C-alpha positions in Angstrom: 91.7 90.8 113.5 95.1 88.4 113.0 95.9 87.8 109.5 98.2 85.0 108.3 99.4 85.6 105.1 100.5 82.6 103.3 102.5 82.4 99.8 100.7 79.3 98.4 103.5 77.8 96.2 106.0 78.2 99.0 104.2 77.4 102.2 103.3 73.4 102.5 103.0 70.6 99.9 101.0 68.2 102.3 103.9 66.2 102.4 106.0 66.1 105.7 109.0 64.7 103.8 108.8 66.8 100.9 108.4 69.6 102.6 111.6 69.1 104.5 113.7 68.7 101.2 112.0 72.3 99.7 112.8 74.0 103.2 114.3 77.4 102.5 114.5 76.8 98.6 113.3 79.3 96.2 112.6 79.3 92.3 111.3 81.5 89.5 109.1 78.7 89.0 106.1 76.4 91.0 108.1 74.7 93.8 104.7 72.4 95.2 103.1 74.3 98.0 99.2 73.8 97.2 96.2 73.9 99.0 96.0 70.6 100.4 99.1 71.4 102.4 97.6 74.7 103.7 94.6 72.3 104.8 97.1 70.4 106.6 98.3 73.4 108.6 95.0 75.0 109.5 95.6 73.5 113.2 99.1 75.1 113.5 97.5 78.6 112.2 94.8 78.4 114.7 97.1 77.2 117.3 99.2 80.3 116.8 96.2 82.4 117.4 95.2 83.7 113.5 91.2 84.1 112.8 92.5 84.6 109.2 94.6 83.7 106.5 95.4 85.5 103.3 95.9 83.5 100.1 98.5 84.7 97.5 96.3 84.6 94.0 95.2 81.0 93.4 93.8 81.3 90.1 95.1 79.8 86.8 98.0 81.8 85.6 101.4 81.8 84.0 103.7 82.5 86.9 104.2 80.7 90.4 103.1 83.5 92.2 99.5 83.5 90.9 99.5 87.4 89.8 99.6 86.5 86.3 96.2 85.1 85.4 94.8 83.4 82.2 91.7 82.0 84.1 90.0 83.7 86.9 87.7 80.8 87.6 89.7 77.6 88.0 92.2 77.0 90.6 95.6 76.7 89.1 96.6 73.0 88.9 99.6 73.3 90.5 97.8 74.4 93.4 95.0 72.0 93.2 91.5 72.1 92.2 87.9 74.2 93.0 86.9 71.4 94.9 90.4 71.5 96.8 89.5 75.3 97.6 86.0 74.6 98.8 87.4 72.0 101.3 89.5 74.7 102.6 87.1 77.1 103.2 85.0 74.6 104.9 88.0 73.3 106.9 89.1 76.8 107.9 85.9 77.9 108.8 85.3 75.1 111.1 88.2 76.1 113.3 86.9 79.9 112.9 89.3 81.1 110.7 88.4 83.4 107.8 89.4 83.3 104.2 90.9 86.1 102.2 91.7 85.6 98.7 94.0 87.9 96.6 92.3 89.5 93.9 94.1 90.8 90.6 91.8 93.1 88.6 93.8 95.4 86.8 95.6 93.1 84.3 95.7 89.6 83.2 98.6 87.6 81.7 99.6 88.3 78.1 99.0 84.1 78.0 95.4 85.0 79.2 93.1 83.5 76.0 91.1 86.9 75.3 94.6 88.8 75.2 96.1 86.5 72.7 92.7 86.7 70.8 92.9 90.4 71.0 95.9 90.6 69.3 95.6 88.5 67.0 91.8 89.5 65.4 91.5 93.2 65.0 87.8 92.5 65.0 87.8 90.4 68.3 85.7 91.3 70.6 88.3 91.6 73.2 90.2 94.0 71.4 88.3 96.7 73.1 88.9 95.1 76.5 92.6 96.3 76.4 94.3 99.4 75.6 96.2 99.2 72.2 98.2 102.5 71.7 99.0 101.1 68.6 98.0 97.4 67.7 99.1 94.8 68.3 102.0 95.0 70.0 102.1 98.5 71.7 99.8 98.3 74.7 99.3 99.8 78.0 100.3 97.3 81.1 100.5 97.2 84.6 103.0 99.7 85.4 105.9 98.9 82.3 105.7 94.8 82.7 105.0 93.6 79.5 103.9 90.1 81.0 101.0 92.1 82.2 98.7 93.8 79.4 96.1 96.1 81.4 92.2 95.6 81.1 90.3 98.8 80.1 88.0 98.7 83.1 86.0 101.5 81.9 84.4 98.5 78.7 81.6 97.6 80.8 82.2 93.6 79.3 85.6 93.7 80.8 84.1 95.0 84.0 81.3 92.8 84.2 84.2 89.5 83.4 86.3 90.9 86.6 83.3 91.5 88.6 81.3 88.1 87.7 84.8 86.7 88.7 84.6 87.9 92.6 81.1 86.9 92.7 82.3 83.6 91.8 84.6 83.2 94.7 82.3 84.7 97.1 79.7 81.8 96.4 82.3 79.5 97.8 82.1 81.2 101.0 85.3 83.4 101.5 85.3 86.3 103.7 87.2 88.8 101.7 89.6 89.8 99.1 92.9 91.5 99.4 92.6 93.7 96.6 96.0 94.1 94.3 97.2 97.2 92.6 94.3 99.3 93.7 95.8 102.5 92.2 95.3 100.9 88.5 91.6 100.7 87.9 89.1 103.2 87.4 87.3 103.9 91.0 83.9 102.9 89.0 85.1 99.5 89.5 85.7 99.8 93.3 82.2 101.3 93.8 80.9 98.4 91.9 82.8 95.8 93.8 81.8 97.2 96.9 78.4 97.1 96.3 78.4 93.6 95.0 80.2 92.7 98.4 77.7 94.1 100.3 75.0 92.5 98.5 76.6 89.2 100.3 77.4 90.8 103.3 78.4 93.8 105.4 81.1 91.7 107.2 83.1 91.1 103.7 86.5 92.1 104.1 88.3 94.4 101.5 92.0 94.9 102.4 93.2 97.2 99.6 97.1 97.6 98.3 97.5 101.3 97.9 100.7 101.6 97.1 103.0 103.8 94.7 106.4 103.2 95.7 109.1 103.0 93.0 106.9 104.2 90.4 108.2 106.4 87.8 106.9 109.5 86.1 106.4 107.4 82.9 103.9 105.0 84.4 101.2 107.6 85.9 99.2 106.9 82.9 98.5 103.3 83.9 97.4 105.0 87.7 94.0 105.6 86.8 92.9 106.6 90.2 94.8 110.0 88.9 91.2 110.2 86.7 89.4 110.9 89.9 89.9 114.9 90.4 92.0 117.7 89.8 92.2 118.3 93.5 94.0 115.0 94.5 96.0 115.3 91.1 97.5 118.3 92.5 98.1 117.0 96.1 99.6 113.9 94.5 101.6 116.1 92.1 103.3 118.0 95.0 104.0 115.0 97.0 105.9 113.4 94.3 107.3 116.4 92.3 110.3 117.2 94.4 112.4 114.4 93.4 113.1 115.1 89.6 114.9 113.5 86.5 111.8 111.9 85.7 111.5 109.7 89.1 108.6 109.7 92.0 111.9 108.3 94.1 114.9 106.6 93.6 114.2 102.9 95.2 116.7 102.1 97.6 116.3 99.2 100.4 113.7 100.9 103.2 113.4 104.1 101.8 109.9 105.5 100.0 108.1 108.4 100.0 105.7 108.6 102.8 104.0 111.7 101.9 103.0 110.4 98.7 101.8 107.4 100.4 99.6 109.4 102.5 98.4 111.2 99.8 97.3 108.2 98.3 95.9 106.5 100.8 93.8 109.4 102.1 92.2 109.6 98.5 90.9 106.0 98.8 89.6 106.3 102.1 86.5 107.7 100.8 86.0 104.0 99.7 87.8 101.8 102.0 88.3 101.9 105.6 90.4 99.1 106.4 93.7 99.6 104.2 96.7 97.6 104.0 98.8 100.5 105.8 102.2 101.5 103.8 102.2 104.6 105.6 102.6 103.1 109.1 104.5 100.3 107.4 107.4 102.8 106.5 107.7 104.3 109.6 107.8 101.0 111.4 110.8 99.3 109.3 112.6 102.7 109.6 112.4 102.3 113.6 113.3 98.7 113.2 116.4 99.8 110.6 117.6 102.4 113.1 117.5 99.6 116.0 114.8 101.2 117.8 111.4 99.8 118.8 108.6 101.3 116.7 106.5 103.8 118.1 104.1 105.4 115.7 99.9 105.5 115.8 98.5 102.9 114.2 95.0 104.2 112.9 92.1 101.6 114.0 90.4 99.6 111.3 93.9 99.8 108.8 95.6 96.3 108.5 99.3 96.8 109.7 102.1 94.6 109.0 106.1 94.5 109.5 106.6 92.9 106.1 104.9 91.1 103.1 106.0 89.1 99.4 107.4 92.3 97.9 109.6 93.8 100.3 112.4 92.6 102.6 111.8 90.6 105.1 111.6 92.3 108.5 114.2 90.3 110.3 116.6 91.3 107.3 115.8 95.0 107.7 116.7 94.3 111.7 120.4 92.7 110.5 118.8 89.8 112.3 118.7 91.0 115.8 116.0 88.4 117.0 115.4 90.6 120.4 114.4 93.9 118.5 112.1 91.8 116.1 110.4 90.3 119.2 109.8 93.6 120.4 108.4 95.3 117.3 106.5 92.2 117.3 105.0 92.8 120.8 104.3 96.2 119.7 102.2 95.3 116.8 99.8 92.9 118.5 99.2 95.2 121.4 98.5 98.0 119.9 96.9 97.4 115.9 93.6 96.2 115.5 94.1 94.0 112.4 97.6 92.7 112.0 99.0 90.7 109.5 102.0 88.2 110.0 103.4 86.9 106.3 104.2 83.2 106.7 108.0 82.6 108.3 108.1 85.7 110.3 107.2 83.5 113.1 110.4 81.0 112.8 112.7 84.3 112.2 113.1 84.0 108.4 115.3 86.2 106.9 117.8 86.3 103.7 121.3 88.1 102.5 120.8 90.6 100.1 117.9 93.6 99.6 115.0 93.0 97.3 116.1 95.6 95.4 119.5 94.4 94.6 119.1 92.0 91.8 116.8 90.8 89.1 114.0 88.4 90.9 115.5 90.1 94.1 111.9 89.3 95.7 112.4 85.6 95.1 114.8 85.7 98.3 111.5 86.8 100.6 109.8 84.0 99.3 111.5 80.8 100.2 109.7 77.6 100.7 108.5 77.4 104.6 111.3 75.6 107.1 109.2 73.7 109.1 111.9 72.3 111.3 111.9 75.8 113.1 108.0 75.8 113.7 108.5 74.0 116.8 109.3 74.9 120.8 112.9 73.9 120.4 113.5 77.2 118.3 113.7 80.0 121.0 112.4 82.4 118.3 109.5 80.8 117.4 108.7 79.7 121.2 108.9 83.8 122.2 106.6 84.6 119.2 104.1 82.0 120.6 104.0 83.8 123.9 103.9 87.1 122.7 100.8 86.1 120.6 99.0 84.2 123.6 99.8 87.2 125.7 97.9 89.5 123.5 94.9 87.7 123.0 
């Protein structure tokens, strides 16, 4: 399977002139990409040879990227309407393109009405949907991000709310979910979600994000996968304990702890056989950084990728060595069963500073798509198209 990852707010507005004005721009706010814009580019995606799209979260929320959800049942008005999404699914299926929706079950925005009520009213039915250490202002979050209170998914009502929202979008005919921050919720949620998706079809795609990079010891309590068993906890501990000073590892550009990632991924393979493979991603990116064509075993069924919306673009890792990137792309599409391309990879999108170099550094890898470069007059784009066509 070939999956094209679309950062919804940064892809297309559906208006050619407006897209041109936005090309390359970024901001910690909405820029205007929307579902109608994606529909307008489905032929482009199909012509490149992709048979699936992964959309960053489309739910109503308090941030442009979609991961701060305030309503799991409604498309954010910045992106369009539920009817626009239904049309997108129909139009994608008409072109034999599957639709994978980013799903965010671990936490909500602090502006979610249920959390607002839980903070205001100690007797609220929603108070037990969250983990208050000292009500109302000391609560467990996604890692240590105060804007994202963590849901207590051991609470059956909270869990049913999340599962019901997954079923709501399954009824639009989507083909799968990319599962955000899988290490956060309890395993019980994933068992229930798998059972739900199987009730629709065994072919529903589940792409779990099993990633612990950058984690500090202080936020281990938010990783509920560690409740799973003493055996796995010991393996995880020994994989990360060597760093010391409270840090699992120090985040620097392109440096992570592949041993810890391997242990955690193996833990989840009991439930998911198609994970986003951050372990091989580490080795691929290390090779590229060293100026070498990757040569690592790519486990079948796993989803392999060069970059995504949370890490430095691969072109920046390669110091803008376009020939090296073309060879890396060729290696990936010729050897991986499942491949993910981050939007803009095909036009050589890059940036100057590492994501980790500044606050909101990830904005650099979320620039608005420059459609003027998506043409055969761009030699890099033409070469990418040839690589994709030759490996079909």
